[in-house]
VEXDREN-2710 file (C-alpha; in Angstrom, 1 decimal):
% VEXDREN-2710
k/r/px/py/pz
1/MET/-11.4/-3.0/9.8
2/SER/-7.5/-2.0/10.9
3/SER/-6.7/1.9/10.8
4/LYS/-3.2/2.4/9.8
5/ILE/-0.2/4.6/10.6
6/SER/1.6/6.9/8.7
7/LEU/5.4/6.9/7.9
8/ASN/5.6/9.8/10.0
9/LYS/4.8/8.4/12.9
10/GLN/6.6/5.2/12.6
11/LEU/9.6/7.2/12.5
12/GLU/8.6/9.7/15.1
13/ALA/8.7/6.6/17.4
14/PHE/11.7/4.9/16.1
15/LYS/13.0/8.0/17.2
16/GLU/12.5/7.4/20.8
17/GLY/13.3/3.4/21.0
18/VAL/9.9/2.2/20.0
19/ILE/9.3/0.3/16.6
20/LEU/6.1/0.8/15.7
21/ASP/4.1/-1.4/12.9
22/SER/1.8/-0.4/10.4
23/GLU/-0.8/-0.3/12.5
24/GLY/0.3/1.3/15.3
25/ARG/1.1/-1.7/17.5
26/ALA/4.4/-1.9/19.6
27/GLY/6.6/-4.7/21.0
28/ASP/5.3/-7.4/18.8
29/PRO/7.9/-10.3/20.3
30/GLY/9.3/-11.9/16.7
31/CYS/8.0/-9.1/14.1
32/PHE/9.0/-6.0/14.6
33/ASN/7.2/-4.2/11.2
34/PHE/8.3/-7.4/9.2
35/TYR/9.5/-11.1/8.7
36/ASP/12.3/-12.4/7.6
37/TRP/12.4/-16.4/5.3
38/PHE/16.2/-16.1/5.4
39/CYS/17.4/-15.0/8.7
40/LYS/16.3/-16.2/12.6
41/ASP/13.2/-14.7/14.3
42/SER/15.9/-13.1/16.9
43/SER/17.5/-11.4/13.8
44/LEU/14.8/-9.1/13.1
45/GLU/15.2/-6.4/15.9
46/ASN/18.7/-5.2/14.3
47/ARG/17.4/-5.9/11.0
48/ALA/13.9/-3.8/12.1
49/LYS/16.7/-1.2/13.1
50/ARG/18.1/-0.9/10.6
51/LEU/16.1/-1.0/7.9
52/PHE/14.5/2.3/10.5
53/SER/17.6/3.6/10.2
54/ALA/18.4/3.5/6.8
55/VAL/14.2/4.5/5.6
56/ARG/15.0/7.9/7.9
57/LYS/18.1/8.8/5.4
58/PHE/16.4/7.9/2.8
59/VAL/13.3/10.7/4.0
60/LYS/15.6/12.6/4.3
61/LEU/17.5/13.0/1.4
62/HIS/14.1/13.0/-0.8
63/PRO/12.3/15.7/1.0
64/GLU/9.3/15.5/-1.6
65/ILE/7.9/12.5/-0.2
66/ASP/5.5/13.0/2.3
67/THR/5.6/10.9/5.1
68/SER/2.5/11.8/6.3
69/SER/0.7/10.4/4.2
70/VAL/2.8/7.5/3.3
71/TYR/1.8/4.0/5.0
72/VAL/3.7/1.0/5.2
END
């Protein structure tokens, strides 16, 4: 069984410049925590950075979300 890490841990790592997947692995070449059928694999890192930035803003606007118990 694989273990999942919380959104909080993913956001903390992102703040340090590391993109973690839902299982806590960093530096998965070509994935960056998600797949997109409509863009080149070489574009995924930048898309992941934009996505994590948007998630950080969303979480800040919604403090009722407990990021330590949310898994993505």
